[in-house]
N, C-alpha and C positions, 0 to 999 in steps of 0.2 A: 396692772402696774407690775413692773419687774425691778424690785429694789436692788438686787445684785447687779442687774444690767445697768442701772443708773450709777451705782458706785463704780463699776468697771469703766463706764464712759467718762465719768468725771476724773477718774484716775489717769486716763489717757491724756485728758486736757491738762491736768496738773503736771504730768511728766513733760509734756511739750512746753509748758510754761517755764518749768525749771530749766529745760534745755536752752530757752531763750536767754536765761541769765548768764550763760557762758559768753554771750556776745560782748557785753560790757567788760568782761574779764579780758577779752582780746583787745578791746579799746585801751584798757589800762596798760596792757603789755606793750601795745604799739607806741603809746606816748611815754612809756617808761616810768609811770607813777600812777598811783591811785587805785588801790584796793583790788588788785587782780585776785589775790588769794581769797579775800572775803567774798567776792562774787562767785568764785568756784565753790566755796563752802556753802553759800546760800543756794546755788543751783543744785548742788548735790543733795542738800537737805530736802528741797522741794521734789526732786526727781525720786528720791527714796520714798517720800510720802505718797507720791503718785503711784509708784510701783507697788507699794503695800495695798493701796486701794484696788489696783488692778488684780493683784493676787487674791484679795478677799472676794472680789466680784466674780472670780472664776474665769469663765470663757466669755468671748464676745457675744452679746445678745443677738439672737437672730432677728428679733423684731422689737421695735420701740413704738409704744403707743403715743398718742398726742399728749397724754398726761405725763408720760415719762419725759417727753421733750420739754414741757414747761418746767418740770422739776429739775431737770439737768441744767437748763439755762439759768434758772434762778439761783440754784446752789452753786453753779460754776462761778457766777459773778461774785457771790459772797465769798467763796473759798479762795478764788484767785485774787480778789482784792486783799484778803488777809495775807496770803502767801507772798504777794508782791511787796509786802512791807518787810519781808525778811532781809533783803539786801540793805535796807535803811538801818536795820538793827545791827547786822553783822559788821557794817562799815562804821557804825557809830555816828552816822550822819543825823539820825533822828532817834535818840535813845528812848523817847517817849513812845509807848505802844500806840496810844491814840493818834499821835502825830504821824507816826509811820503808816498806820492804817489809813489815815486821812489822805496823805500824799499818794499812797498806792491806789486807793479807790478813785481819787480825783483823776489820776493818770489813766487807769483802765477804762473808766467811764467817759473819757475825753472831756472832763469838766474843766480842768485847767486851774482850779482853785489850789493855792499852795500855802504851806506853812513855812516854807524855806525862804531865807533871805541870804544875801551874800553869794548869790549864784555865780558871780564873776570869778570868785575864788574857789569854788567847789571843784573837786577832781572831775575830769572829763568823763570818767566811767559812770559817776552818779548822774551827771547831766544827760548822758546818752541813755541810761536806763529809764529816766523819767520820760524822755522823748519816745523811746521804743515802747513803753507801756501805752502811751497814747496811740501810737501807730498800730499796735496790736489790737487795742480796743476799738479803733476807728471803724474798721469793717467788721470787727468781732472775731475774737479768737475761736468762737464757736463755728463761724462760717468756714474758717480755715480748716478746722477739724472735720467739717462735713466733707471736704475734698479729700481728706486723708483716710477717714474711717471706713469707707467702702473697701479699701485695700485690706482693712483688718476684719472685714466681715460685718460691718455695721452700716445699715442704711441711715441716711441723714435728713430725710424730708421733715421729720418731726422737729428736729433741732432747727432747721432752716426756717420753718414757719414761726417758731417761738422767738428766734433771735433777730430776724431781719427787721430793722427799725421802720415803723410806720406802715401804712397801707401801701403795699408794693405792687407794682404793675405785674403783668404776666411773666412767668419764668422765662428766662432767656433761652433755655433749651429744655428738652423734655425731661432730662435727668438732672436732679438737684446737684449731683456731684459736679457735672459740667458747668452748671450755673455758678456754683461757688468758685470754681477755678477761673471762670471768665471774669467774675467780679474781682478776684484777687489779681489777675493779670492787669486789669484796668487800674486797680488801686496802686499796684507796684509801678506800673508805667507812668502814672500821673505823679507819683512820688519822685521818680528819677528825673522826669522833666522839670518838676518844681525845684529840685535840688540844683540841677544844672543852671536853671534860670537865676536862682539866688546867687550862685557862685559867679556867674557872668556879670551880675549886677553889682558885685562888690563884697559879698560875704566870704569868709574863710571857708574852706571845704568842710571843716567840722561843723561850723555854725549853719552852713547851707543844708547839710544832711539833717541836722537836728530840727531846724525850723521847717524843712520840707515835710518831715514826718508829722510834725505837729500842725502844719497848715492843712495837709491833705486829710488828716484825721479830724480836722476842725476841733483841735484840742486847746492850744493856746499856751502850753509851756514854752518858756524861752531859756536860753543859756545866759541871759543877763537880767539883772534886777530891773532895768529900765525897759524890759521887753523890746518891742520894735523901736522904742524911743532911743535906743542905743545907736541906731543907724539913722543918719541924717540925709541919705541920698533919696531923692524923690523917685528915681527909677526903681529902686529896691522896694519902696513902699507900694508903688503901683503894681509891681510883680505880685506882691503879697495880696493886694486887693483882688487881682484877677483870679488867683488860685483859690482864695477863700470863697469867692462867688462860684467858681467852677466846681469846687468840692462840695458845695451846698446843693448841687443839682442831683436829681435822681440818677444813680449809676446805671440803671437799665436804660435810661434815656441817652446817656453817654454811649452806651453800647450800640443802641439803635442808630445814633448819629454817626458812630464810627464806621458802620456798614456802608454809609453814604459819604465817606470822606469828611466826617464831622460837618455835615451840611447844616447851615443855619436854619434852613427851612424845616428840618426835622425838629429842632428845638422850638421853633415858633408855632408848630402844630400842637404843642403840648400846653394845655391850659394852666397847669400848675407852674410850669416854667415862666410863662408870661406873667402870672400873678406874682410870682417870686421876684422877678425883675422890677415889676411895677411897684411893689411894696417897698423895695429898697430905694428905688428912685424917689418915691414920694417922701420917704423918711429923710433922704438926703436934702431934698428941696426945703422941707419944713424946718428941719434942724439947722441946716445951713443958713436959712433966712433968719432964724432966731439969733444965731451966733454972729452972723455977718461974715461975708467972704472978704476979709480984710487984707489978704495977701495970698501968695501961692502956697506958702508953708501952712498957713491956717486952713486953706481950702483942702489940701491933701490930708491934714489931720482930721478934719471933719469926715471926709470920705472914708478914710482908713478906719476910724473908730466906729462909725455907723455900720459899715460893712462887717467889721469884726463882731459887733454885738448882734447884728441882724442874722448872721450865719451861726451864731453861738460859738465863735472861735475863741474870743477872749484875749487876743493880742491888743496892745495899746501903744500909741505913739505919743500920747500926752495924757494928762490927768483930766479926763472928761467929767469927773465928779464935780469939777469947778464950773461946769456949764450951767446955764439958767435952769431953774426947776422944771420948766416945761419941756426942755430938751431931755432932762434926766427921766421924766415920766415917759416920754416917747421911747427912749432907749429901753426902759424896763418893759414896755409893751412889746418891743421887737424881740426881746428874749422869749416871751411866751409864744410868739408866732413861730420863730425858729426857721430852719431850712426846709428843704423839700423832703418828702418821704422817700425812702430808699437811698438817702445820702448818709454821710457820716455825722450830720449835724443833729442838734437836739431840739428842744422846744416841742410844741404841740404839732408842728409840721404845717406847711402852707396849705396842702391839699385838704387837711381837716378843717382849717379855718375857712377855706373857700366853700367847702360843702356845708358847713354849719351856717354860713352866711346865706347860702342859697336856700337851705332848708327854712331859715327864718323868714326870708322873703316869700317863700311859697306859702307859709302860714298866714302872712299878711294878705296875700292875694286871695287865699281861701276865705278870708273874712269878707272880702268884697264879692267873691263868686263862690258861695257855699256849696253849690252843686257842681262846680267845675272840676275837671280832672286835670290836675296840674302836677307835672313831674319835675323832680330834681335831676338835672342832667350834668354830665361831665363830658364835654365834647359832644359826640353823637350818641353817647351811651346813657341810658336811664339808670339812675342810682336806686337800688331797691330800698324799700322801707326798712329792711333788716340792717342794711349798712348805715342808714341815717340814725336809726335807734342806737346802734353800737357807738356811733360818733358822739351822740348826746351823752350816752353813758360814760364814755371816755372823758369828755369835757368836764362833766360834773365831778368825776373821781379826781381828775387832775387838779381842779381848783380847790376841792375839799382837802386833798393831801397838801397842797401848797399852804392853805390857811392853817392847817394843823401844825405843819413844820414851823411856820413863822411864829405861831403862838407858843410852841414848845421852846423856841429860841428865846422869846421874850421872858418865859418863865425862868430861864437860866441866868437872867440879868442883863441880856444884850439889849441895847437900845432899839427903839421901834424901827427907825430907818434901816439899821443894820439887819434886824430880824427879818423884815419883809423883803429886802433886796438880796440878802444872803440866801434865803429860802428860794427866791426866784432864780438866782444865779445857779444854784445847785440842782434843783429839780429840772431845770431846763438845760443843764450841762453846759452852761456858759462860762462860769468861772468867777471873774471879778464882779462885785456888786457895787454898793455905795455905802456911805458911812464909814465904819471901821474896816470894811473889806473892799474898799475902792481899788482902782487900778494902780494906785501908788502905794498900796498897803498889802498885807497878807492876812491870812486867817489865823496866824500864830497866837494872837492875843485873846482869842475867844476861849471861853471856859471849855474844859474837856467834854462836859456833857453836851454842849452846843455842837462841838465837832462830831460827836457820836451821832447826833440827830442829823447833821448834814451828810455824814457818810451814808446813812440810810436814804436820805433824800436823793443823793447822787445816783445810787444804785437803782432806786425806784424810778427815777427819770429815765435812766438808761434802759430799764426793762419795760418802759412805757406802760406802767401802771397795771394793765390787765394781767401780764405774766405773773406778777406777784399776787394780786388779789384773787386770782382763780384758785390759788392754793389754800385760801382761807375758807372756801366753800366746803362744807362737810362731804358733799357728794364727790368731790375730787378724790377723796381718799378711799371711797368705797369701791369694791370690786363689782 
């Protein structure tokens, strides 16, 4: 382990993050109002903090171990979530420390849970900062730094392994730096196309850019209290549905498809993609059947809300907490399944659920054929027992953490429905839950202790459990 190297690396990330705070200042200057000086102040504070860490760390580390990578990623998410709250303090938008940290952590982890109301009247600089936090967190500010750090003398493979969400397919290129760059090119290109589509469908340029960042990041922050319910045009809502589904697909699969002109055949050869589309389709059919396709508007509302929750985006066009209990239960289930591995989405990831199901079916078949040799396969590839054991371990830890978070919320005085759904919404990085934190509400009225628990839950979900818990093992800290 290289403590000073870890501090130096995090310092670089902090300085980059502080630099990003200058962008909302430019937005404020462009529109002629709204906290330009305060954002410059916040950015300067964060940059100086990062610079002090870099100075203490000395020179760039020549080598980072895998343990350094895990430590950097975990500490970076904690520190950046804390520092992302600085603009909310300096502008006076959220004077409460806990509320500011909650909003910041929610943005950076792309959860989309909010304590803010009156969004329609907030300065555009604040709205832009919330959206940009989600956009940066979507692919991971760590991955961005992986592309930059080799220029500073730091290799990035350890960071890339620890940060990339879910079980990821083979690296796109031999060098992780090139991989990170390609992922960001795809991410940026998709954001631009999404923003142009929103604008052509009827959004203002400002709203189009903000919602594009939050859609591609699968985040869910909006510039309006009514979220997507503010817009009544069906074409606009269909554009959002398409990009939410598209952003929930593995980005390496997008890259592979792009090499063949975004051939549909490339997507259909991927089992996770087929399962992902099938799962969403089944949920649409069942929930639509429960609610009833009473008209065109109602139908698009069902499609939009189900896709938003299934991809863990968190946008809403209507208050789906008023739907029948069966539909609400299915929506909660879709939070846990989440999007594809290697996407910007949350949840347990479709590929994990698929492999766990196949592992369970294998055990049933082994009861019938005790001496049979039965393999778990993904496509034409056999899945090793090492992978399936890791998946079971992940699933158990995920569910246990969820139960603990929900229980802690109940201990703070939050009602049972809110406790269990808020815990689910935050650990899966979805955003809106049910009860007091439904799509028509915010998290503002929860006790501060409950918000603190949920901040931990959001970061834990973003780190996908293992990255955090590996640091609790005593052997991790031994040389």
